[in-house]
C-alpha positions in Angstrom: -25.3 -52.6 -13.8 -23.2 -53.4 -10.9 -20.3 -55.3 -11.4 -21.1 -58.4 -9.6 -24.7 -58.5 -11.3 -22.7 -58.7 -14.5 -20.6 -61.9 -13.2 -24.1 -63.3 -11.8 -25.6 -62.9 -15.5 -22.3 -64.3 -17.2 -22.2 -67.0 -14.7 -26.2 -67.9 -15.6 -25.8 -67.4 -19.3 -22.8 -70.0 -19.1 -24.7 -72.8 -16.9 -27.7 -72.3 -19.3 -25.4 -72.6 -22.3 -24.2 -75.8 -20.9 -27.3 -77.2 -20.0 -28.5 -76.9 -23.7 -25.3 -78.5 -24.9 -25.6 -81.1 -22.7 -29.7 -81.8 -23.4 -28.4 -81.8 -27.0 -26.0 -84.5 -26.6 -28.1 -86.7 -24.5 -31.2 -86.4 -27.2 -28.6 -87.2 -29.8 -27.3 -90.6 -28.2 -31.0 -91.1 -27.6 -30.9 -91.6 -24.2 -34.6 -89.7 -23.4 -34.9 -90.9 -19.7 -31.7 -88.9 -18.7 -32.8 -86.2 -20.8 -36.0 -85.7 -19.3 -34.3 -85.7 -15.9 -31.9 -83.4 -16.6 -34.6 -80.9 -18.3 -36.7 -81.5 -15.5 -34.1 -80.6 -12.8 -33.1 -77.6 -15.2 -36.5 -76.4 -15.2 -37.2 -76.8 -11.0 -33.6 -74.3 -10.7 -34.8 -71.8 -13.3 -38.3 -71.5 -11.4 -36.7 -71.3 -7.9 -34.2 -69.1 -9.5 -36.9 -66.6 -10.6 -38.9 -66.9 -7.7 -36.1 -65.8 -5.5 -35.8 -62.9 -8.3 -39.2 -62.1 -8.4 -39.8 -61.7 -4.4 -36.7 -59.3 -4.3 -38.1 -57.4 -6.9 -41.2 -57.0 -5.2 -39.6 -56.1 -2.2 -37.5 -53.5 -3.8 -40.5 -51.6 -5.3 -42.2 -51.6 -2.1 -39.1 -50.0 -0.6 -38.9 -47.3 -3.4 -42.8 -46.6 -3.4 -41.9 -45.2 0.4 -39.5 -42.7 -0.7 -41.2 -39.4 -1.2 -41.1 -36.9 -4.0 -41.1 -33.4 -3.3 -41.4 -31.1 -6.2 -41.7 -26.9 -6.2 -42.1 -25.5 -10.0 -43.6 -22.2 -9.8 -41.9 -19.2 -8.9 -41.9 -18.2 -5.3 -43.7 -21.9 -4.7 -42.7 -24.0 -1.5 -42.9 -27.7 -1.3 -41.8 -29.7 2.1 -41.9 -33.2 2.8 -42.7 -32.4 6.4 -44.4 -29.5 7.9 -43.5 -26.1 7.6 -43.8 -23.7 10.4 -44.2 -20.6 8.0 -43.8 -20.1 4.3 -44.1 -16.6 2.7 -44.1 -16.3 -0.8 -45.1 -12.6 -1.4 -43.2 -9.6 -2.1 -43.1 -6.8 0.5 -44.7 -8.8 3.3 -44.1 -7.3 7.0 -44.2 -10.0 9.8 -44.1 -9.9 13.1 -43.6 -12.5 15.8 -42.3 -15.8 15.7 -43.5 -18.4 13.4 -46.3 -21.0 14.3 -45.3 -24.3 15.3 -46.7 -26.6 13.1 -49.1 -29.2 14.3 -47.4 -32.8 14.8 -48.5 -34.8 11.7 -47.2 -38.0 9.9 -43.3 -38.5 9.3 -43.5 -39.2 5.8 -46.2 -37.9 3.0 -48.4 -40.7 2.1 -48.0 -39.3 -1.5 -45.6 -37.0 -3.6 -45.9 -33.4 -2.4 -46.2 -30.8 -5.2 -46.4 -27.0 -5.4 -46.8 -26.0 -8.9 -48.0 -22.7 -9.3 -46.4 -19.3 -8.6 -46.4 -18.8 -4.7 -48.1 -22.2 -4.2 -47.4 -23.9 -0.9 -47.5 -27.7 -0.3 -46.6 -29.7 2.3 -46.4 -33.4 3.6 -47.3 -32.3 7.4 -49.1 -29.6 8.3 -48.6 -25.7 8.2 -48.3 -23.2 10.4 -48.5 -20.0 9.0 -48.7 -19.6 4.8 -48.5 -15.8 3.2 -49.2 -16.0 -0.4 -49.5 -12.4 -1.5 -47.8 -9.4 -2.2 -47.8 -6.6 0.4 -49.1 -8.6 3.5 -48.6 -8.0 6.9 -49.1 -10.3 9.9 
């Protein structure tokens, strides 16, 4: 937790503790009208603070959901968050000519990009050419 978060937490804890002590003192002195007013003000303040934290949490959650997750796990597997011009995962492949240009696509994938099996290829955009076998010639 960041340092300023701890500071805010201590301030909120201190204010809550003092409010509880003050309310208990007002109830002990039998000043129910003032105790009710203070309790209502405290409840309104807590509601406002919790609303701000909830909105902040929702905004952070939506920002984290747009982050792309790209993984590749098998031997020779390829995963890219964008487009791939040429991906070669086989052994002894002979390639000629330049790699084809990938088609224009979205800037970011709509979900996670995963390539899990051996020699598998996955892209968040388009793939110009994927060579996945052994001993291929193109």
